[in-house]
N, C-alpha and C positions, 0 to 999 in steps of 0.2 A: 723442463716444466713438469713432466711426469714424475721425475724423481722427487721434486719438492712436494708434490701433492701427497706422496706416500712416505715422506721422510719424517721419522719420529726421533731423530738424533737429539739427545739431550733431555728426552722425556722419560719419566718414570711411570711404568704401568704395573698396576697390581692386578693379577689374574687369580681368582679363586677357583678351587676345584681344578687346579692346573697340573696335577700329577699324571693325568691320563686323558684319553679321549679328546673331546672338543677343546677342553681347557689347555691340554698339552699342545695341541696343534696351534691354538691361538697364541700361546706363549712363544712358541718357536717362530711364528710369523711376525709377531710384534718385535721380537728381538732382531729378526732379519731386516726389519724396517728401521732399525737403529735405536729402539727403545731399551732402556734398562728395565728388565722385567723382574718383578717380585713374584716368584712362583709360590703360590699358597695352596696348601691342602692339609688334611688332618695329620698325615704322617710325613715327618721331616725327611726321612730317608728316600721316600718316593719323590719328594720335591727336588732333592739333591740330584737324582738321576736326570731329571729334566734340565736342571741347571747345567749339568755337565754336558748335555747335548748342545745346549745353547752356546756354551763356552767353546766347545769343540768346533762349532761353526763360526767362531769369531765374534760372538755376541757377548753381552753383559747381563748377568742375572744374579739374583739372590734368592735363597730358599727360606721360607718361613712356614712354620706349622701353625694352623689355626682351625678351629671347628666353627664354621659359620653359624651353627645353631646355638652358639653360646656367646652372648653379648660381651662377657669379660674377655673372651678370646679375640674378639674383633677389636676391643679396646687395646689389648696388648699388641696385636698385629700392627695397628696404625702407629702406636707409640714406638715400636721397634723400627719401623720405617723412618720415622722422624729422628729417632736417636742415631740412626746411621747416616743422617745428613741428607736424606732424600725427601722430596715433597711429591705427593701423588698428582700426576697430571692426567692419568688415565686409570679408570677402574672398570674391570670386566667382571661382573657378577655372574659366575658360571656354576659354582658349587650348588648342588641340588640334592634333595632327598625324595625317595619314593619307596618307603619301606613296606608298603602294603599293595598287593595286587589281588583284587577281589571285589565283591559287591559292597557298596557303602553301608548297606543295611546291617552288615555283620562286622563292620570295621571297629576294632577296639579304639579307645580314646588315645592310647599311647602313640601308635603310629600316626594318628591324625595330628597330634600335637607336634611330633617330630617333623612332619612334612611342612606344617605351617611355620614352625620355628626357623627352619633353614630357608625355605623357599620364599617366605614373605618377610618375616621379621629380620632374618639375616641379611637379605638384600637391602631392605629399607635402612637398617642400621649401618651397613657398610657404606651406603650412599651418603647418609648423614655425615659420617666421619670424613669421607672423601670431599664432600661438598664444602664442609667447613674449611678444610685446608685450601681448596681451590679458591673459595671466595676471599679468604684472608690474603692469598697471594695476588689476587686481582689479574691473573693472566689466563683465565678461562680453564677449560678442561673438557674431557670427554668421558662419558659413562655409558657402558653398554650392558644391558641386562639380557642374559640368555634365558628366554622364556621357552615356548614350545607351541607347535601347532595345536596342541591340546588346549591351549589358552583361548583359541578361537572355536575349536570344535571338540567338545569333551569326549573322551574315549571311555568305553565301557571297561569296568574293572580298574579304572584309574581316575575315579571321580574326584577325589580330594586333590590328587596331584594336578589334575586339569584345572580345578578351581583355583589352586595357588598360582598356576601359570597365567590364568586370566587376571589375577590380582597383580602379577608382575607387569602385565601390559598396561593396566590402569595406573599402576604406580609410576611407570615410565612416563606416561603422559602428564601426570601430576607434577613430578619432579622437573620435567622438561619446561613446563610453564613457569615454575617458581625460580628455576636457575638460569633461564634464558637471559635475564637482565645482567647476569654476571659473566656472560659469554661461555657458559657451561652447557654443553649439549648432552642430552640423555635420550638414548634410543634403545630399541630391543631387537633381538634376532630370534626368530621362531624356527628352530630346526624341525625338520620332519624326522622320520624314522632313520636313525643313524647307527652304524655298526660300532657300538661302544659296550663296555661291560655294564654300564648303567642300563642299557636297553636290552640286555641279553635275554631277559624273560620273554621278550617279544621276538627278537631276531633268532633265538635258538629253539623256538617252538615252531615246527614246520606248519602246523595247522593255522596258528595265528599269523605267521609270516605270509603264508600263501594268501590268506584273506586280505591282509593289509596291502600286499603288492598289487592286488587288483584295483585298489583305490588310488594308487600312485601312477600318474600318467607315464613317468619315466620307468616305471616297473622295476625299480631296484632300490636297495638301501643306500643311503649316503655314507661316505667315508668322513671321518672327523675333519680331514684336510679340505673337504668341500664346504664345510660350514665356517671354518676359521677365516677365510678371506673376507666374508661379509662382515664379520665381527671386527676384523682388523681395519677394513675400509672405514667403518664408522668411527674409528679412533683417529683417523688421519685428517689432514687439512682438505683432502679430496671430498670429505663429507661436511664441509664447513657450513652448509645451509640446511643440513638435516638435523632436526631435533623433534622429539615426540613421536617418531615414526616406529613402526614395527615391520620388519622385513622377514617374510617367510622364505626359508631356504628348504624346500620340501618336495622337490621333484614334481610339483604341480598338484599336490594333494589337496590344497585349499582352493584350487581353481574351480 
C-alpha cells in the first residue's frame, strides 16, 4: 500500500530551478519515486549533471534549459516537452530570484522587476501552461509551488522577495480552486532557512545567521534534502486530498 501511495511510475515531472539546492534534491527524489523528471534551469550543462545523477541511480530524466523570468523561454520549454512525446503530470515551480538584499526604500526598479518576473509571473505562466496540458488530458495532475516562510512573515532587507512569496501563496490558493474540478491539485511548500547557494547571503553571514537561529526552535539550518520530501509528497497519490494548502518546513520558525 505504501509503495503505491508514493509511486510516480509513468508520470512526467517538470522541476524548475533543478540544477542545485532544493530543486536538485526534489528532482532526485521524484525520480526515485519512479517519475520521468525534466530537469530545468538556466544552464543546460548544470541540468545535465543532475540528469546524470538520476540516471546513475537508475532513474529517468531529461535536461532542458529555460529562464523562468522569460515567457518565451517557458513557451519553448513546454513545447520541447511535448515534442519529445511527454505530457506534464507534475509541475514543481522552484526557480526563484532574489537579486537585491537591502532596504526597499533604496531598491532600484531593475531588481524589483526581475524578482517579480521570476517569482510571480514565471510561476503563474508555468502553471498556466501545465494546467492546459493537464486539463486537455483529463487525468488530473499535481502542481507544487515553492514559496517561503517569508511569504507569511516578511523579512527585513528582503521586502520585495517576501512580497512575491506571499503572492505565490495566494496564487496557489487561487489556482487550487479553479483547477480542482479537473482533478488537479495545487499546493505550496514554505521552506525556512536552508543551506543553499541561493540563501548564502544569510547562511554565510555569522551575525545574520546567529540572529536567525535564535528564531528557529530546532536551532539549525535545513538541508535541501529535508525540504524535498514534503514537495515530493504533495506530488504523490498520498496527498490526494490536499489542495490549496501551504506547508511550512521551517524548523518551527512560524510556530
